[in-house]
C-alpha positions as CSV (number, residue, x, y, z in Angstrom):
1,M,5.9,-8.2,5.9
2,T,3.5,-8.9,2.5
3,I,3.5,-7.1,-0.6
4,S,0.0,-6.2,0.3
5,K,1.1,-4.8,3.6
6,A,3.7,-2.7,1.7
7,F,1.0,-1.5,-0.8
8,S,-0.9,-0.6,1.9
9,A,1.7,1.3,3.9
10,L,2.4,3.4,0.6
11,S,-1.2,3.8,-0.1
12,S,-2.3,5.3,3.0
13,S,0.9,7.6,3.8
14,E,0.3,11.2,3.8
15,I,3.4,11.8,2.2
16,V,2.6,9.9,-0.6
17,L,1.1,12.0,-4.0
18,E,0.9,9.2,-6.5
19,L,1.7,5.7,-6.5
20,N,2.5,4.0,-9.8
21,V,2.6,-0.1,-9.2
22,I,4.6,-1.0,-12.3
23,K,4.5,-5.0,-11.1
24,A,2.7,-6.6,-8.4
25,I,2.9,-10.6,-7.6
26,V,0.7,-11.2,-4.4
27,E,0.6,-14.8,-4.9
28,P,2.3,-17.1,-2.3
29,P,4.9,-18.4,-2.5
30,V,6.8,-15.8,-4.2
31,Q,5.7,-12.1,-3.6
32,A,7.0,-9.1,-5.7
33,L,6.3,-5.5,-6.0
34,K,8.0,-2.8,-8.4
35,A,6.8,0.4,-7.9
36,R,7.4,4.1,-8.0
37,A,6.0,6.6,-5.4
38,T,6.1,10.7,-6.0
39,L,6.5,12.2,-2.6
40,K,6.0,15.3,-1.0
41,G,8.8,17.6,-1.3
42,G,9.8,16.7,-4.8
43,Y,11.0,13.3,-3.7
44,V,10.5,9.9,-5.9
45,L,10.8,6.5,-4.1
46,Q,11.8,3.3,-6.3
47,I,10.6,0.3,-4.6
48,N,11.9,-2.9,-5.5
49,E,10.9,-5.6,-3.3
50,S,10.5,-9.6,-3.5
51,I,9.8,-12.1,-0.4
52,S,9.4,-15.7,-0.3
53,P,9.7,-18.2,2.7
54,D,13.4,-18.7,2.0
55,F,14.5,-14.8,1.0
56,R,13.7,-11.3,0.9
57,R,15.3,-8.9,-1.3
58,Y,14.7,-5.3,-1.3
59,S,15.6,-1.8,-2.8
60,Y,14.2,1.6,-1.7
61,H,15.8,4.3,-4.1
62,L,15.2,7.6,-3.0
63,Q,16.0,10.7,-5.3
64,K,15.2,14.3,-5.7
65,G,15.6,15.7,-9.1
66,D,18.4,13.9,-10.7
67,E,20.2,13.4,-7.3
68,M,20.0,10.4,-5.5
69,V,19.4,11.0,-1.8
70,R,19.6,7.6,-0.3
71,R,19.1,3.8,-1.4
72,W,18.6,1.2,1.0
73,D,19.0,-2.5,0.0
74,N,20.2,-5.8,1.0
75,S,22.1,-6.9,-2.2
76,P,24.6,-9.5,-1.2
77,H,28.1,-7.3,-1.6
78,W,29.8,-5.1,0.7
79,N,30.4,-8.1,3.1
80,D,32.8,-5.9,5.4
81,L,30.0,-4.4,7.3
82,K,28.7,-5.4,10.5
83,T,25.2,-5.1,9.3
84,F,26.0,-7.1,6.0
85,P,24.0,-7.7,3.9
86,Y,22.1,-4.7,5.1
87,H,23.4,-1.3,4.2
88,V,22.4,2.5,2.8
89,H,23.8,4.3,-0.1
90,L,23.9,8.1,1.0
91,G,24.1,10.8,-1.8
92,N,27.2,10.6,-3.7
93,E,29.3,8.6,-1.2
94,A,31.1,5.8,-2.9
95,E,31.1,3.6,0.3
96,P,27.7,2.7,1.7
97,K,26.9,2.7,5.3
98,E,25.7,0.4,7.9
99,S,22.0,-0.1,8.1
100,P,19.5,-2.7,10.0
101,E,17.0,-4.3,7.8
102,V,14.4,-2.1,6.9
103,F,10.8,-2.2,5.6
104,I,8.9,0.5,3.6
105,E,7.5,1.9,6.7
106,D,11.0,2.6,8.2
107,V,11.7,4.5,4.7
108,L,8.6,6.1,4.8
109,W,9.6,7.7,8.6
110,E,12.9,8.4,7.0
111,V,11.4,10.7,4.5
112,K,9.1,12.2,6.8
113,K,12.1,13.2,8.9
114,L,14.0,14.7,5.8
115,L,10.8,16.8,5.0
116,S,10.5,18.1,8.6
117,S,14.1,19.0,8.2
118,N,13.8,20.9,5.3
119,L,11.0,23.0,6.6
């Protein structure tokens, strides 16, 4: 996944109402994207992603109003999880849950599922 592909996925998604790119670096070897997407259903998605040949760091923070709904990230803590470093924080729960590595398309799919379950 490149930052250009992530940007394309966000720009073409039917659930993204507005995309505000705060920072974008698309020159190899390091690429980065920091953005805020206003989504349908009153959700806001904060995107932080950095990619190089040797690493990938991400955080996708989904909130509605002042409440965090979910945050997927791969910060290297919670090393007791089987999916370390990948994990997801759910709402106000103190401990994260195991999660596979995710990409922006996965997050958008999860938000689509949330939107359809709220109908």
